[in-house]
C-alpha positions as CSV (number, residue, x, y, z in Angstrom):
1,X,-11.1,0.4,4.3
2,X,-8.1,-1.9,5.0
3,X,-6.0,-3.6,2.3
4,X,-7.1,-7.0,1.1
5,X,-4.8,-9.8,2.5
6,X,-5.0,-11.5,-1.0
7,X,-4.4,-9.2,-4.2
8,X,-4.6,-12.1,-6.8
9,X,-7.9,-10.8,-8.1
10,X,-6.7,-7.2,-8.6
11,X,-6.5,-7.4,-12.3
12,X,-9.6,-9.3,-13.3
13,X,-12.1,-6.4,-13.4
14,X,-11.4,-5.9,-17.0
15,X,-13.0,-9.0,-18.4
16,X,-16.3,-7.3,-19.1
17,X,-15.5,-3.5,-19.4
18,X,-19.0,-2.7,-21.0
19,X,-20.5,-4.1,-17.7
20,X,-18.2,-2.2,-15.6
21,X,-19.0,1.0,-17.4
22,X,-22.7,0.5,-17.3
23,X,-23.0,-0.6,-13.7
24,X,-20.4,1.1,-11.9
25,X,-21.9,4.6,-11.2
26,X,-19.9,7.8,-11.0
27,X,-19.2,9.2,-7.6
28,X,-21.6,12.0,-6.7
29,X,-20.4,15.6,-7.2
30,X,-21.4,16.5,-3.7
31,X,-19.1,13.9,-2.3
32,X,-15.9,14.8,-4.5
33,X,-16.6,18.5,-3.8
34,X,-16.8,17.7,0.0
35,X,-13.5,16.0,-0.1
36,X,-11.8,18.8,-2.3
37,X,-13.0,21.4,0.2
38,X,-11.0,19.9,3.0
39,X,-7.7,20.1,0.9
40,X,-5.8,22.9,-0.5
41,X,-6.8,21.9,-4.2
42,X,-6.9,24.8,-6.8
43,X,-8.0,24.4,-10.4
44,X,-4.8,23.5,-12.5
45,X,-3.2,21.4,-9.7
46,X,-1.7,18.1,-10.4
47,X,-3.8,15.1,-9.2
48,X,-2.7,11.4,-9.4
49,X,-5.6,9.0,-9.5
50,X,-4.9,5.3,-8.7
51,X,-6.7,2.4,-10.3
52,X,-9.5,4.6,-12.0
53,X,-11.4,1.7,-13.6
54,X,-13.5,3.4,-16.3
55,X,-13.4,6.8,-14.6
56,X,-16.1,6.7,-11.9
57,X,-14.2,9.5,-10.1
58,X,-12.1,11.0,-13.0
59,X,-14.9,13.0,-14.5
60,X,-15.5,15.1,-11.4
61,X,-11.8,15.6,-11.0
62,X,-11.7,17.0,-14.6
63,X,-14.7,19.0,-14.0
64,X,-13.1,20.6,-10.9
65,X,-10.1,21.8,-13.1
66,X,-7.5,19.2,-12.0
67,X,-4.7,18.0,-14.2
68,X,-5.2,14.3,-13.6
69,X,-2.5,11.6,-14.2
70,X,-4.7,8.4,-14.2
71,X,-3.1,5.1,-13.3
72,X,-5.0,2.1,-14.8
73,X,-3.0,-0.9,-15.7
74,X,-6.0,-2.9,-17.0
75,X,-5.9,-2.2,-20.8
76,X,-9.6,-2.8,-21.4
77,X,-10.5,-0.4,-18.6
78,X,-7.9,2.0,-19.6
79,X,-9.3,2.0,-23.2
80,X,-12.8,2.6,-22.0
81,X,-11.7,5.4,-19.7
82,X,-9.8,7.2,-22.6
83,X,-12.9,7.1,-24.7
84,X,-15.2,8.3,-22.1
85,X,-13.2,11.0,-20.4
86,X,-11.4,13.1,-22.8
87,X,-9.8,16.3,-21.4
88,X,-12.4,18.2,-19.5
89,X,-13.4,21.8,-19.9
90,X,-11.1,22.9,-17.1
91,X,-8.8,19.9,-16.5
92,X,-6.4,17.9,-18.4
93,X,-6.1,14.2,-18.5
94,X,-3.0,11.7,-18.9
95,X,-3.6,8.0,-18.8
96,X,-0.7,5.7,-17.8
97,X,-1.0,2.0,-17.7
98,X,1.3,1.6,-14.8
99,X,0.4,0.1,-11.5
100,X,1.0,2.4,-8.6
101,X,3.8,0.1,-7.4
102,X,5.7,0.5,-10.7
103,X,4.9,4.2,-11.5
104,X,7.8,6.7,-11.2
105,X,6.5,10.1,-10.3
106,X,8.0,12.8,-12.4
107,X,7.1,15.4,-9.8
108,X,5.0,15.7,-6.7
109,X,1.2,16.0,-6.7
110,X,-1.4,18.3,-4.9
111,X,-3.5,15.2,-4.4
112,X,-3.2,11.4,-4.5
113,X,-6.7,10.0,-4.8
114,X,-8.2,6.6,-5.4
115,X,-11.8,5.2,-5.8
116,X,-12.6,1.7,-4.9
117,X,-9.0,0.8,-5.5
118,X,-6.5,1.5,-2.6
119,X,-7.3,-1.7,-0.9
120,X,-5.7,-3.7,-3.7
121,X,-2.3,-2.1,-2.9
122,X,0.0,-3.6,-0.4
123,X,-0.1,-1.4,2.5
124,X,3.5,-1.6,3.0
125,X,3.8,0.4,-0.1
126,X,0.6,2.4,-0.5
127,X,0.8,4.8,2.3
128,X,4.5,5.5,2.2
129,X,4.7,6.0,-1.5
130,X,1.5,8.4,-1.4
131,X,3.3,10.4,1.3
132,X,6.4,10.5,-0.6
133,X,4.9,12.0,-3.8
134,X,2.6,14.5,-2.3
135,X,3.4,18.2,-2.1
136,X,4.1,19.8,1.3
137,X,0.3,20.6,1.7
138,X,-0.9,17.6,-0.3
139,X,-3.6,15.3,0.7
140,X,-4.4,11.7,0.2
141,X,-8.1,11.4,-0.7
142,X,-9.6,7.9,-0.6
143,X,-13.2,7.0,-2.0
144,X,-15.3,3.9,-1.8
145,X,-18.9,3.1,-2.2
146,X,-20.9,0.2,-1.0
147,X,-24.3,-0.8,-2.6
148,X,-27.3,-2.6,-1.0
149,X,-30.7,-3.2,-2.2
150,X,-33.3,-0.8,-0.6
151,X,-35.8,-3.5,-0.1
152,X,-34.5,-5.5,2.8
153,X,-36.6,-8.6,2.1
154,X,-35.4,-8.6,-1.6
155,X,-31.9,-8.4,-0.3
156,X,-32.5,-11.3,1.9
157,X,-33.6,-13.2,-1.1
158,X,-30.7,-12.3,-3.2
159,X,-28.4,-13.4,-0.2
160,X,-29.9,-16.7,-0.3
161,X,-29.0,-17.3,-3.9
162,X,-25.6,-16.1,-3.6
163,X,-24.8,-18.0,-0.7
164,X,-26.1,-21.1,-2.4
165,X,-23.5,-20.5,-5.3
166,X,-20.6,-20.0,-3.0
167,X,-20.5,-16.2,-3.5
168,X,-20.5,-15.1,0.0
169,X,-18.5,-11.9,-0.8
170,X,-21.9,-10.7,-2.5
171,X,-23.9,-11.0,0.6
172,X,-25.4,-7.8,2.2
173,X,-26.9,-7.9,5.7
174,X,-29.9,-5.5,5.4
175,X,-30.0,-5.2,9.2
176,X,-27.4,-2.4,10.5
177,X,-25.6,-2.4,7.2
178,X,-24.5,1.4,8.0
179,X,-23.2,0.4,11.3
180,X,-21.2,-2.6,9.6
181,X,-19.5,0.0,7.3
182,X,-18.7,2.4,10.0
183,X,-16.7,-0.4,11.7
184,X,-15.0,-1.5,8.5
185,X,-14.1,2.0,7.5
186,X,-12.9,2.8,11.1
187,X,-10.5,-0.3,10.7
188,X,-9.2,1.2,7.4
189,X,-8.5,4.5,9.1
190,X,-6.5,2.8,11.9
191,X,-4.4,0.9,9.3
192,X,-3.7,4.3,7.6
193,X,-2.6,5.9,10.8
194,X,-0.6,2.9,12.0
195,X,1.5,3.0,8.8
196,X,3.2,6.2,10.3
197,X,3.1,8.1,6.9
198,X,-0.5,9.7,7.0
199,X,-2.9,11.2,9.4
200,X,-6.8,11.1,8.8
201,X,-8.2,14.6,9.0
202,X,-11.9,14.2,8.0
203,X,-14.3,11.5,6.6
204,X,-17.9,11.2,5.6
205,X,-20.2,8.3,4.7
206,X,-23.4,9.2,3.0
207,X,-26.1,7.1,1.5
208,X,-27.9,7.9,-1.7
209,X,-30.5,6.1,-3.7
210,X,-30.4,5.0,-7.3
211,X,-32.8,3.2,-9.6
212,X,-31.3,0.3,-11.7
213,X,-32.9,-2.1,-14.1
214,X,-32.6,-5.8,-13.3
215,X,-29.9,-6.2,-16.0
216,X,-28.0,-3.3,-14.7
217,X,-28.2,-4.8,-11.1
218,X,-26.9,-8.1,-12.3
219,X,-24.1,-6.2,-14.2
220,X,-23.3,-4.5,-10.8
221,X,-22.8,-7.9,-9.0
222,X,-20.6,-9.2,-11.7
223,X,-18.2,-6.2,-11.1
224,X,-17.8,-7.2,-7.4
225,X,-17.1,-10.8,-8.2
226,X,-15.2,-10.5,-11.7
227,X,-12.9,-13.6,-10.9
228,X,-15.8,-15.9,-11.2
229,X,-18.2,-17.1,-13.9
230,X,-21.4,-15.5,-12.9
231,X,-23.6,-17.1,-15.6
232,X,-25.5,-19.3,-13.0
233,X,-26.0,-16.4,-10.7
234,X,-27.7,-14.5,-13.4
235,X,-29.9,-17.3,-14.2
236,X,-30.7,-18.0,-10.6
237,X,-31.5,-14.5,-10.0
238,X,-33.8,-13.9,-13.0
239,X,-35.7,-17.1,-12.4
240,X,-36.2,-17.2,-8.6
241,X,-35.7,-13.5,-7.3
242,X,-36.1,-10.9,-9.8
243,X,-38.5,-12.4,-12.5
244,X,-41.5,-10.3,-11.4
245,X,-39.8,-6.9,-11.5
246,X,-38.3,-4.5,-14.0
247,X,-36.2,-2.7,-11.9
248,X,-34.6,-2.3,-8.3
249,X,-33.8,0.5,-5.9
250,X,-30.2,0.5,-4.6
251,X,-28.8,2.5,-1.6
252,X,-25.4,3.4,-2.4
253,X,-23.1,4.4,0.7
254,X,-20.5,6.8,-0.4
255,X,-17.3,7.2,1.7
256,X,-14.6,9.8,1.3
257,X,-11.6,10.1,3.8
258,X,-9.1,12.9,3.6
259,X,-5.5,12.4,5.1
260,X,-2.5,14.6,5.3
261,X,1.1,13.4,4.8
262,X,3.3,13.1,8.0
263,X,6.3,12.1,5.7
264,X,9.4,13.8,7.2
265,X,11.5,13.5,4.0
266,X,11.4,17.3,3.5
267,X,10.0,17.2,0.0
């Protein structure tokens, strides 16, 4: 996924950490294991995770035996992450509140990973710095997921409400959504390779279906538009769209891309 052209909202996601924790689902073990299987990762390896939120990826990395250094500069999210994800049975956890831009790596890493966060970093920095701090055989693993309502007509009704409130970023076109994502993600891989520092080796985009309560679904929407007051959105959705249902089905498109460093610095 390409970097955001405006990064002013990158630190607003901690305004409601409990909603973020409830609504942002963990990445599936199958997707994480798929990515790890395409690297030289071994239990005990050092992994740097950028912008971990409340740990939607962290738990699976710890379970795989990684010694994870997490970067989470938003205090409320870092606090939640430390409470939820103590050291795993196999892996070790170290939480740093630095941004990736400010982080001074004490050593190189077997993996640099980011989940729903890499697009918040200036691409003039993100790819080069990742390449610089990877081991010789290290890999950059980037993850995102994209939710849409499984019921196309219900998604259209939600779209109508969010457009009326000027929240166009929350619109999801139920026709051809998978194809739209393929194009978006292809642009991101092009951006990565055009940086001259990484080469994309393999990627996957897989849907999975989850059940959410209406309250959880509204929480999820707030985590994708955290810079705005969404009180009116909640009222409108409950009154005009979701009043006659107790829950919704969501399709989550999970994406992972594994890239190698083509850094020639000799590290």
